[in-house]
C-alpha positions in Angstrom: 3.4 36.0 -48.8 0.2 37.8 -49.2 -0.5 40.5 -46.6 -3.7 38.7 -45.3 -1.9 35.4 -44.6 1.0 37.2 -42.8 -1.6 38.9 -40.4 -3.1 35.5 -39.5 0.2 33.9 -38.6 1.1 30.2 -38.2 -1.0 29.7 -35.1 -4.1 31.1 -36.8 -3.6 29.1 -39.9 -3.8 25.7 -38.2 -7.4 26.0 -37.0 -8.5 27.3 -40.4 -7.0 24.3 -42.1 -8.5 21.9 -39.5 -11.9 23.5 -40.0 -11.6 23.2 -43.8 -10.7 19.5 -43.5 -13.6 18.8 -41.1 -16.1 20.5 -43.3 -14.9 18.6 -46.4 -15.4 15.3 -44.5 -19.1 16.1 -44.1 -19.7 16.2 -47.8 -22.2 13.5 -48.9 -20.8 10.6 -50.8 -22.7 9.2 -53.7 -22.4 5.8 -55.3 -24.0 3.7 -58.0 -24.4 0.0 -57.9 -25.7 -2.4 -60.6 -27.0 -1.8 -64.0 -26.8 1.6 -65.7 -30.2 2.1 -67.2 -30.4 3.7 -70.6 -34.0 4.6 -71.2 -33.7 4.4 -75.0 -32.3 0.8 -74.9 -34.9 -0.3 -72.4 -37.7 1.2 -74.5 -36.4 -0.6 -77.6 -37.2 -4.0 -76.0 -40.8 -4.8 -77.1 -43.0 -7.6 -75.6 -44.0 -10.2 -78.2 -41.2 -9.1 -80.6 -37.9 -9.6 -78.7 -36.5 -12.9 -77.4 -33.7 -13.8 -74.9 -31.0 -13.4 -77.5 -32.1 -9.9 -78.6 -32.5 -8.7 -75.0 -29.1 -10.0 -74.2 -27.6 -8.1 -77.2 -29.5 -4.9 -76.3 -29.4 -4.8 -72.5 -26.5 -7.2 -71.7 -26.4 -9.8 -69.0 -29.1 -9.4 -66.3 -28.2 -8.7 -62.7 -30.3 -11.6 -61.5 -32.2 -14.4 -63.0 -35.2 -16.3 -61.5 -34.1 -19.0 -59.2 -36.5 -21.8 -60.2 -37.1 -21.1 -63.8 -35.6 -19.3 -66.8 -38.7 -17.1 -67.2 -37.6 -13.9 -65.5 -34.6 -11.6 -65.7 -33.9 -8.7 -63.4 -31.8 -5.6 -64.0 -31.2 -3.7 -60.8 -29.9 -0.2 -60.5 -29.3 1.6 -57.2 -28.1 5.0 -56.3 -26.9 5.4 -52.7 -25.6 8.2 -50.6 -24.1 8.6 -47.1 -22.7 11.3 -45.0 -19.3 10.9 -43.4 -19.0 7.5 -41.7 -22.7 6.5 -41.8 -23.9 3.4 -43.6 -25.1 4.1 -47.2 -28.8 4.5 -47.7 -30.6 3.8 -51.0 -31.6 7.1 -52.5 -33.1 5.7 -55.7 -33.6 2.1 -57.0 -35.0 0.9 -60.2 -35.6 -2.8 -61.0 -36.5 -4.0 -64.5 -38.2 -7.4 -64.5 -38.4 -9.0 -68.0 -40.7 -12.1 -68.2 -40.3 -14.6 -71.0 -42.7 -17.3 -72.1 -41.7 -20.9 -72.7 -40.5 -20.1 -76.2 -38.2 -17.4 -74.9 -40.2 -14.4 -76.2 -40.6 -11.4 -74.0 -44.0 -11.3 -72.3 -43.9 -8.3 -70.0 -41.5 -5.6 -68.8 -42.1 -4.3 -65.3 -40.4 -1.4 -63.6 -40.3 -1.3 -59.8 -38.8 1.4 -57.5 -37.8 1.9 -53.9 -41.0 0.2 -52.6 -39.3 -3.2 -53.3 -36.3 -2.5 -51.0 -36.4 -4.7 -47.9 -34.5 -3.8 -44.7 -33.3 -6.7 -42.7 -32.3 -5.9 -39.2 -30.5 -8.6 -37.1 -32.2 -9.6 -33.9 -29.1 -9.2 -31.8 -25.4 -9.6 -31.9 -25.7 -13.2 -30.5 -27.0 -16.1 -32.6 -29.8 -17.8 -30.8 -29.2 -21.5 -30.3 -31.4 -24.3 -29.0 -30.5 -26.2 -25.8 -28.8 -25.2 -22.6 -27.2 -21.8 -22.2 -23.7 -22.2 -20.8 -21.6 -19.6 -19.1 -18.2 -18.6 -20.2 -16.5 -20.8 -17.6 -18.7 -23.8 -18.4 -17.7 -23.5 -22.1 -14.0 -23.1 -21.1 -13.7 -25.9 -18.6 -16.7 -28.1 -19.6 -14.6 -30.7 -21.4 -12.1 -31.4 -18.7 -12.2 -35.1 -17.8 -14.2 -36.1 -20.9 -11.1 -36.6 -23.2 -9.9 -40.1 -22.8 -12.7 -41.1 -20.4 -14.0 -44.7 -20.5 -17.0 -45.0 -22.8 -16.2 -41.8 -24.6 -15.7 -43.6 -27.9 -13.1 -45.9 -29.6 -9.6 -45.6 -28.2 -10.8 -43.6 -25.2 -9.6 -44.5 -21.7 -6.7 -46.6 -22.9 -9.0 -49.1 -24.7 -8.0 -50.1 -28.3 
């Protein structure tokens, strides 16, 4: 054993190891989602020259396509980071939108950034419903007596 470790002793070593583990847990975690953008490949796609097939060969399949027409393809790239157990937050996002005309030729290529990120926060943890609000016990015991009652449907109340 080295002389410095022997002077710390086993009792002093445990807090040092615990502190090291705690500090390593606070390191920011980084992640990438979606398309990996290669600037040279993106710049090689030219409006008025390339078509759907050539874009597919150069850039690959898009992340998203337009819902109602075949005229737009989207390539989304997002870098996120989070600290410890927090939810990841988008640090950088790039979206390429490629628009095609009816013949399938590239019209425009647009680049969008973080300004397109939408944050959707839920209203509450309870889904709002229309109608009467029932208590827990009304929900639990509310159907007592309705099963098999006369007029509750075919076969109810002993009727065939």
